[in-house]
TORPA-4810 file (N, C-alpha, C, O; in nm, 3 decimals):
<nodes>
NODE_1_-2.740_9.528_0.729_-2.797_9.493_0.600_-2.725_9.567_0.487_-2.704_9.511_0.380_X
NODE_2_-2.686_9.693_0.512_-2.615_9.769_0.410_-2.476_9.709_0.387_-2.429_9.702_0.274_X
NODE_3_-2.410_9.668_0.495_-2.279_9.605_0.481_-2.288_9.472_0.407_-2.203_9.441_0.324_X
NODE_4_-2.391_9.395_0.438_-2.408_9.266_0.372_-2.436_9.285_0.222_-2.395_9.203_0.140_X
NODE_5_-2.504_9.394_0.187_-2.534_9.422_0.046_-2.413_9.481_-0.025_-2.410_9.488_-0.148_X
NODE_6_-2.311_9.524_0.052_-2.192_9.582_-0.009_-2.209_9.728_-0.047_-2.133_9.780_-0.128_X
NODE_7_-2.310_9.794_0.012_-2.337_9.935_-0.020_-2.352_10.012_0.111_-2.463_10.051_0.146_X
NODE_8_-2.242_10.035_0.184_-2.253_10.102_0.314_-2.255_10.255_0.303_-2.174_10.323_0.366_X
NODE_9_-2.347_10.308_0.225_-2.357_10.452_0.210_-2.468_10.506_0.299_-2.559_10.433_0.338_X
NODE_10_-2.460_10.632_0.330_-2.561_10.697_0.414_-2.700_10.685_0.350_-2.798_10.655_0.418_X
NODE_11_-2.707_10.708_0.221_-2.835_10.702_0.150_-2.896_10.563_0.158_-3.016_10.548_0.180_X
NODE_12_-2.811_10.462_0.139_-2.863_10.324_0.143_-2.909_10.287_0.283_-3.013_10.222_0.299_X
NODE_13_-2.834_10.327_0.384_-2.872_10.298_0.523_-3.006_10.365_0.555_-3.094_10.302_0.614_X
NODE_14_-3.022_10.491_0.517_-3.148_10.561_0.542_-3.263_10.496_0.467_-3.374_10.485_0.520_X
NODE_15_-3.238_10.452_0.345_-3.341_10.383_0.268_-3.384_10.255_0.339_-3.503_10.226_0.349_X
NODE_16_-3.287_10.179_0.388_-3.320_10.054_0.459_-3.397_10.083_0.587_-3.492_10.011_0.620_X
NODE_17_-3.358_10.188_0.659_-3.429_10.223_0.783_-3.574_10.262_0.753_-3.665_10.221_0.826_X
NODE_18_-3.595_10.339_0.649_-3.732_10.378_0.612_-3.814_10.257_0.573_-3.933_10.249_0.607_X
NODE_19_-3.753_10.163_0.503_-3.826_10.041_0.465_-3.863_9.958_0.587_-3.970_9.899_0.592_X
NODE_20_-3.773_9.953_0.685_-3.803_9.878_0.808_-3.917_9.943_0.885_-4.004_9.873_0.937_X
NODE_21_-3.916_10.073_0.892_-4.022_10.145_0.965_-4.155_10.131_0.893_-4.259_10.114_0.958_X
NODE_22_-4.154_10.138_0.761_-4.277_10.128_0.683_-4.328_9.984_0.672_-4.443_9.962_0.632_X
NODE_23_-4.246_9.888_0.705_-4.286_9.749_0.696_-4.272_9.691_0.556_-4.325_9.583_0.529_X
NODE_24_-4.203_9.760_0.468_-4.184_9.709_0.332_-4.082_9.595_0.333_-3.992_9.591_0.417_X
NODE_25_-4.099_9.503_0.241_-4.006_9.391_0.233_-3.872_9.440_0.179_-3.867_9.519_0.084_X
NODE_26_-3.762_9.392_0.239_-3.630_9.433_0.195_-3.557_9.323_0.119_-3.452_9.348_0.060_X
NODE_27_-3.611_9.203_0.119_-3.544_9.092_0.050_-3.623_9.051_-0.073_-3.673_8.939_-0.083_X
NODE_28_-3.634_9.143_-0.167_-3.705_9.118_-0.291_-3.618_9.035_-0.385_-3.495_9.044_-0.380_X
NODE_29_-3.680_8.954_-0.470_-3.600_8.876_-0.566_-3.535_8.968_-0.670_-3.585_9.077_-0.697_X
NODE_30_-3.425_8.922_-0.727_-3.357_8.999_-0.831_-3.447_9.010_-0.953_-3.522_8.918_-0.987_X
NODE_31_-3.439_9.124_-1.019_-3.520_9.148_-1.139_-3.433_9.121_-1.262_-3.322_9.172_-1.273_X
NODE_32_-3.485_9.041_-1.352_-3.416_9.013_-1.477_-3.486_9.093_-1.588_-3.602_9.067_-1.618_X
NODE_33_-3.416_9.189_-1.648_-3.480_9.270_-1.751_-3.507_9.188_-1.877_-3.434_9.093_-1.906_X
NODE_34_-3.611_9.224_-1.951_-3.639_9.150_-2.075_-3.531_9.175_-2.179_-3.460_9.275_-2.174_X
NODE_35_-3.520_9.083_-2.273_-3.419_9.092_-2.379_-3.434_9.218_-2.462_-3.335_9.269_-2.517_X
NODE_36_-3.556_9.270_-2.473_-3.579_9.390_-2.554_-3.505_9.512_-2.498_-3.483_9.609_-2.570_X
NODE_37_-3.468_9.508_-2.371_-3.399_9.620_-2.309_-3.247_9.604_-2.311_-3.177_9.683_-2.247_X
NODE_38_-3.195_9.507_-2.381_-3.052_9.484_-2.389_-2.987_9.593_-2.474_-3.036_9.626_-2.582_X
NODE_39_-2.878_9.648_-2.425_-2.805_9.752_-2.496_-2.729_9.688_-2.612_-2.641_9.604_-2.591_X
NODE_40_-2.764_9.728_-2.735_-2.701_9.669_-2.853_-2.574_9.741_-2.892_-2.476_9.677_-2.932_X
NODE_41_-2.574_9.872_-2.881_-2.457_9.951_-2.916_-2.428_10.047_-2.802_-2.511_10.130_-2.765_X
NODE_42_-2.310_10.034_-2.746_-2.274_10.118_-2.632_-2.253_10.262_-2.677_-2.182_10.286_-2.774_X
NODE_43_-2.314_10.359_-2.607_-2.298_10.499_-2.645_-2.154_10.545_-2.623_-2.086_10.500_-2.531_X
NODE_44_-2.110_10.636_-2.709_-1.975_10.689_-2.697_-1.983_10.839_-2.671_-2.071_10.908_-2.723_X
NODE_45_-1.891_10.888_-2.592_-1.887_11.030_-2.563_-1.846_11.107_-2.687_-1.758_11.065_-2.762_X
NODE_46_-1.912_11.221_-2.709_-1.881_11.305_-2.822_-1.829_11.439_-2.767_-1.903_11.536_-2.759_X
NODE_47_-1.701_11.441_-2.731_-1.645_11.560_-2.668_-1.634_11.676_-2.766_-1.632_11.792_-2.723_X
NODE_48_-1.626_11.649_-2.895_-1.618_11.757_-2.993_-1.749_11.837_-2.992_-1.747_11.959_-3.008_X
NODE_49_-1.860_11.768_-2.974_-1.989_11.839_-2.967_-1.993_11.928_-2.844_-2.038_12.042_-2.851_X
NODE_50_-1.947_11.877_-2.733_-1.945_11.955_-2.610_-1.856_12.078_-2.625_-1.894_12.188_-2.585_X
NODE_51_-1.738_12.060_-2.683_-1.649_12.173_-2.705_-1.712_12.275_-2.799_-1.692_12.395_-2.781_X
NODE_52_-1.787_12.228_-2.898_-1.855_12.318_-2.989_-1.961_12.402_-2.919_-1.982_12.518_-2.953_X
NODE_53_-2.027_12.344_-2.821_-2.127_12.419_-2.745_-2.062_12.523_-2.654_-2.124_12.625_-2.623_X
NODE_54_-1.941_12.498_-2.612_-1.872_12.590_-2.522_-1.814_12.711_-2.595_-1.790_12.814_-2.533_X
NODE_55_-1.791_12.699_-2.726_-1.734_12.810_-2.803_-1.825_12.931_-2.800_-1.947_12.918_-2.800_X
NODE_56_-1.765_13.045_-2.797_-1.841_13.169_-2.801_-1.859_13.210_-2.947_-1.765_13.259_-3.010_X
NODE_57_-1.978_13.191_-3.000_-2.006_13.231_-3.137_-2.036_13.381_-3.141_-2.096_13.435_-3.048_X
NODE_58_-1.995_13.446_-3.247_-2.020_13.589_-3.261_-2.149_13.613_-3.337_-2.196_13.727_-3.344_X
NODE_59_-2.208_13.510_-3.395_-2.330_13.524_-3.472_-2.453_13.530_-3.384_-2.444_13.565_-3.266_X
NODE_60_-2.567_13.497_-3.440_-2.693_13.504_-3.369_-2.726_13.373_-3.298_-2.837_13.356_-3.248_X
NODE_61_-2.632_13.280_-3.292_-2.656_13.151_-3.227_-2.666_13.173_-3.077_-2.578_13.233_-3.015_X
NODE_62_-2.776_13.122_-3.020_-2.794_13.133_-2.876_-2.815_12.996_-2.816_-2.882_12.911_-2.876_X
NODE_63_-2.760_12.973_-2.701_-2.776_12.847_-2.631_-2.839_12.876_-2.496_-2.822_12.984_-2.439_X
NODE_64_-2.910_12.779_-2.445_-2.970_12.796_-2.312_-2.860_12.810_-2.209_-2.756_12.745_-2.218_X
NODE_65_-2.883_12.892_-2.112_-2.784_12.910_-2.005_-2.850_12.905_-1.871_-2.784_12.918_-1.768_X
</nodes>
């Protein structure tokens, strides 16, 4: 079943085995998300912000560690 789904990973195989043992259905219909959940603007990485967090400030600025 994992090979047929195209996901032959250990996690997927174990998930399928647990579903078979529990008697849960494994052939559920595909879910179509509502239009309200459509991504309108793709997020972009902001590496400058990340680099700014990595800088060692000499002031009183503290970051969680």
